[in-house]
N, C-alpha and C positions, 0 to 999 in steps of 0.2 A: 786800489783794487786791481789794476792791471800793471802794477809796477814791474813785475817780472818781464813784461814785454820790452820795457825800455832798454834792458841789457842785451837784447838779441840783435844779431846782425839783420840787415834788411831782408836777406834771403830767409833766415830763420823766422823772422816776423811774418813774412808772407806765408810760409808753411804753417805757422800757428793759426793764422787767420783762416786759411783753407780748411784746416782740421776742425776749426770751430764751426764753419759753415756746414761741413759734413756731419758733425756731431748734432747740431741743432736740427737738421732735417732728417736724421736717420730714423727716428721713431714714427709711429703712425700719425700722431698729431702734427709732427713736423711735415710729413708728407701732405697732409690736408692743407696746411698753411702754404707750403710750396706750390701745390696745385693751384690754389687761389691766386697767389702772386703771379704764377706763370700765365694764368688766364687774364689777369689784369694787364699783363705785358704783351698781349697779342701773340702768345706762344703758338707756333705751328698754324697760324691763321694768316689770311691775306691782310697785308698792311696797306691801307688806302691813303694814308697821310704820312708826311715826314715824321710827325710826332709818334705815330704807331710804329713806324720803322725803327725809331730810336728806342722805344720800349722793347720791341722784339729783339734788338741787338743786345740790350741789357739782359734780357732773359737768357740769352746764350752765355753771357759773361757769368751770370749767376749760376747756371748749371755747370760751367767749367770750374768755378770755385768749389762747388759741392762735390766734385769728383765723379768719375765714371760710374761707379756703383749707384750712387744717389741719383745721377742723371737718368739712368735707365729706369729706375723705380719711379722717378718723377713723371715720366711720360705716361706710365701705366696709371699712376695716381690721378693725373690730369684727366685722362680718359674716363676713369671710374667716378671721380668726383663730379664731373660735368656731363657725363654720358655722351662724350664727343668721340668722333672718329678722327684718327690721325691724318687721314687723307685730305680732309677739308674741314673748314670751321664755319662758324655762323656769327661773324662780327656784328655787333649791334650798334657800334658807334658810341658806346658809353665810355665815360672817362674811367681810368683805373680806380678801383675801390668804390665805384658808384653802383655796383651790382645791377 
């Protein structure tokens, strides 16, 4: 299925991965999913534990992989999906994916 990637250099393989991230999250459904993932990862919210800090750091890695265009849209999607303000959040202490 992904045999074509095996022949790529490490640099080209990373570029292909980043393009795939951008492509997956570029549409409206992808933005909703990305907003939920970012919320699960304590995005733009106070991190009270080392675990939450690690999730938050991965949120930044995820956005970097998605590219600048998607990242800017993701912040807006996160605000719209969860009705939150970028200035502060409302961490509930829940585990990721546990809504």
